[in-house]
N, C-alpha and C positions, 0 to 999 in steps of 0.2 A: 516396466518403467520405474524410475527412481521415485522415492517418496519425499514430500516436503512437509516440514513442521513450520507453521506460521505462528509467531509469538507476538503478542502486543495489544494494540488498541482495538477496541470494539465500541460501537455506538448503536443506538437506534436513531436512524435518520428520519426526521419528519420533513419531507420535501414540499416546498411551496412554490407553485409556478403559475403565472410569473410574479416575481417580487422585485420590482425595480426601485421601490421606495417603501418606507413605513408610513401608513396613514397618519394624518394629524391626530393629536390627542382627542379622544372622545368620538372619533369617526370610525367608519367601517368601509372596507372596500372588498368586493368579491374577487376571487382569483379563479383560474381555470381548474386547478387541481391541488389537493393536498393528499399525499400518500406516505405510508410508513414503510421503511425498508431497513434491513440490517446494514450497518455501515461500520466505519472504522477500518484502518489500514489492514490489520491482520485478518479481520473477518471478511472484508471485501476480497482480499487476495485468496483466502482459503476457498470461498465460494466460487470465485472465478476459476481457480485451479480445478475444483471438482467439476464444474461445468465443461471445462476443456477436456477432462478425462484423466487428470493427473491424481494419483493417490495423495491425500493431504490430511493433515491433522491440525487442529486449532487449539492453542493455549492462550486463554485470556481470562479476565475476571468480569463478572456481572453481579448485579444486586439480586436479592431474592424478591423480585417484583415482576410485574407483567412484561416489562421491557426485556428483562433477563430471560424469562420464559420464551419470549418471541425470538430472541437470538438463538437459543438452543434449538427450538423447533425448526426455524428456518434453515440454519446450518445443517441440521440432521437431514432435512428433506432433500437438500441438494447433494447429500452423500459425503459431507465432511465428517471425519472422525472427531467427535466432540468430547472424548474422554478428558481432554485438558481444559474444559470450561469449568471454572471455579465459581460457585455461588457464595456470596458474602453478604450476610444479613446486616452488617454494620455500614453498608454503603448502598447507594442507588446506582442503577445502570447508567452509564454515560449516555447523554442524548445530544444530538446536534439538530438544530432547526436550520435546514439548508434552503437558502433563498436563491432561487434560480431566476436570473434576469430574462427578459424577452430575447436576449442574444445568446442564451444558453450558459452564461457565466454564473459562478456561484459566489455567495458570501455566507458566513456561518454565524449562528449564535450557539455557543458551545458550553455545555455543562460537563466538567471534567469527570466527576463521579468515580465509577469503579475502575476505569483505566488508570487514574492517577494513584490508586492504591495497590495496583498490581505489583508483585515483587518477584524476585528470583526464586523464592521458595514455592511460588505458585506453579512453577514449571516442573512436572515430574521427570525424573531422570530417565524413566523407561521410554518416554516419548522421544527424547534426544537420541537415545540408543537406537530406536526404531527408524529414525529419519536418515536420509542421505543429505538433504539440505536443511539447514537451520536458518530461518528467515525471521529477523526481528523487524516488524513493520509498525511504523508510527512512532519511531523514536522521537524524543523531545516532548511527547505528550504523556509519557509514562513516569510521573514524578518520583515514584518510589523505586523505579527500576533503572532509570537512565543513569549513565555514568558508570561508576565502579561495579555495581551489581550486574549490569548488562555485560560489562567487560569480563567479569568472572564467569558468567554463563557461556559467553562465546569462546573464552579460553578453554573451558571444559569441553565444549563441542569440538573445537579444533583438535584437542588431545585425543578425542574419540574418533578422529578421522573424518569429521563432517565438513561439508562445504558451507561456510558461514556467509550470510548475506544480511544487509541492513538497508532500509530506506528511512526517510525522515518525514516528519510533518511540520507544519508551521509552528514555531515556538512562541506561544502567546505570552510566555514569561520574558521573552527577548534576551535570553541568556546565550543560546546558540552553542558555539564550539565547546565550552566546558562540559556540556551535557553529553557529548559523544566522543571527545578526543581520546579518552581511555580505551574506548572500544575499537577504534579504527585499526590499530595494529593487529587485531585478532580477526579481521574481516578478509575473506577471499574476494568479496565484491561489495561495493558501496554504490547505492542508486538514489541519490537525492535529486530533487527538481532543480532547475537552473536558479530559481529564486532562493531556494533554501541553501543551495551550494554557495551562492554569492554571499549570503549572510554568514555562512560558516567560515569562509575564507577571506572575506573582505575584498574579493576581486569581482570584476564584472565580465571580463573576457573569458570565454569558455576554456581556452587553452591554459591560461594562467590559473583558472579554478582547478582544472585537472592536475596541473603541476603541484599545486598547494596540497590537494588531497592525497596525492602520492607521497608527498613529503611527510604527511602525518602517519603514514604506514599502511595505507590501503594497498592491496595487491592488484586490484582491478577496479576501474571506475566507469560508471555510466551516468551521464547527466540527462535527466528527462527534460525535454525542451518543448513540451506542449505541441502547438501546431507546427513547430519546426522539426518535430521528430525526436531524435536522441543523438547525443554525442557519445560514441562508443570508444572506450579506451582500454583495450586489453593490454596488460603489462608486456612490454617488449615487442608489441606488434603495432601496426599502423592504426592511428586514430582516425575515425571516420564519423562524419555527420550522416546519419541515415534519415532521410526525409520520410514524412508520413502522408496520409491521404487527406491533405489539407483542403481538397475540393469538396469534401463531404461536410455539410453544415452541421454543427453540433446541436442536438436537442437538449442535452444536459451533460455537463462535463464532470459531474460528481463521480468520483472513483476512477477517473481516467488514469491517474498515475499508478494506482494500485493494480489496475488491469494490465498496464504495461509491465509491471513487476511480475505479475502472474504469468503473462505471456512469455517473458524472458526465462523465468524458471521452468516453464513447460518445455521450452526449447532445450535448455541445459539438461533437463530430466530425460530427454530423448537422445542426448549425446551430440546435439548440434553445437557449432561454434558460436562465438559471440555475435558475429555479423548476421548469421541466419536467424539466431534467436532474437536479436533486436528487430530485424525486419518483421518477424512474426509478431513480436510484442507490439509494434506499431499497429498492426492489423487488429490485434485484440483490443488495444486502446480505442481504435476507431469504432469497433462494434459497441464498446461501452458508451460512447458519446451519442450513439444513434437512438438510445432509449432513455427514458426517465428512470433513475436509480443506478446505484453503483455497479450492479451485476446483471441487471435485467437483459441487456443486449448481448451478453457473452454467449458464443456458440462453441461447438466442439472443435477439436483440433482439425479434423477433416473439413468441416464447414468453413473454418477460418482459412485454411489453405486454398480451398476452392474460391473463396472471396479474393484472395491474393492473385490467383490466376486470371480472374475476370476483371480486376480493377487495377489500373496503372497508377503509379504515384503521381 
């Protein structure tokens, strides 16, 4: 099976359930659970891929602190190749407080930390050479890497014959397109969410969004559409909306988009086409939302395929 290199954002997620509102000043309210998990787009995708059974490497930056140690230990335990994790004593590990509502939806309190200081020089050349897929995850949260540095790395990966992929995260700086436009012509596949893609293009219709992304130079586009599934747009082929398992009530949607990306790359790593890979990715995303935590619910490829046989869309 082909190997994936996940590059980009990592956090420690402190997940609070339920958190429908913040208590009034000076008061206290009990919640059902508070748990700590590894999060961030690159870390989530790498752990998901490892749990699926895909060979995967992780390149990210953490601080020399207990959260950084937690990231390294957790990723290693799941079988992720962690040679690309850089420890930097000048910063603290990125942390997200994930507030999960009683309906399973999320909001975040985010400390940028180590992910914002991650640079192109933090990615060893030997990891790129070993990979078949180079996946930048969490673009627009990588302040020192977004834009021209990311474009330079992906151009190098393309020249080495690698399949280049990128997804995005919500841009808290509200800059959007300028952070990624230089990278898009060097991508074989771009996988933003519908909300992020709308911000990037200024369009709201999914077909117009895809048209605009292709005009920026992307070779293939997938738009993650939450409970609606995904809009799959392989270059020169039929565009399709592939629905997901919307009858399954989410427990926690943390990491759902990352798990879709992992599922899709797992499909490509086995030689599947875009449509089969996206259908599988929807099933992986469904497993994600069935448990608390970004990667807790992810199963192996065989278990996920068995789920697909037993459950209709």
